[in-house]
C-alpha positions, 0 to 999 in steps of 0.5 A, spaced: 534 467 507 527 471 507 523 472 501 524 480 501 531 480 502 532 475 496 528 479 491 533 485 493 539 480 491 540 481 484 538 488 483 543 494 480 541 499 485 541 499 493 535 496 496 533 502 500 532 506 493 528 500 490 524 500 497 523 507 497 521 508 490 516 502 490 513 505 497 512 512 493 509 509 488 504 505 492 502 511 497 501 516 493 499 514 487 504 517 482 505 515 475 511 511 474 513 517 469 512 522 475 516 517 480 522 517 474 522 525 475 522 525 482 528 520 482 532 524 477 531 530 482 534 526 488 540 524 483 538 517 482 537 516 474 532 510 473 528 509 467 520 508 468 520 501 465 525 499 471 520 502 476 515 498 473 519 491 474 521 493 481 513 494 482 511 488 479 516 484 482 516 486 490 508 488 491 506 481 491 512 480 497 510 486 501 503 484 500 504 477 503 509 479 508 504 485 511 498 480 511 502 475 516 502 481 521 494 483 520 490 482 525 484 476 524 477 478 523 471 475 527 466 471 524 460 475 527 458 482 525 453 486 527 450 492 523 446 498 526 443 503 522 438 509 523 435 515 519 437 521 523 435 528 522 441 533 522 440 540 520 433 539 518 435 534 513 434 526 514 441 522 513 442 515 513 447 513 519 450 506 520 456 502 523 458 495 523 461 492 529 465 485 530 463 480 534 469 480 538 469 487 540 
């Protein structure tokens, strides 16, 4: 059984409600009390402390699951930097390119 499914196993709310709450908390930088209010507006009564426990419990598991699918970076980087004039003012321009690109 995958870790994420096991994490949802003993919780009293449906997994989709928990996942949506944690996603909103992470994606939109809401406070737990704002998230609690949003869930009540949708007919789901849940306390902000419960939401906090969900976040503490699930974020490390989600981070671990998503890092598995993240592309690896190269070991060599090249940086190009210069000063350019834009509308009469000097601006600093730089870019970093991975050695694999």
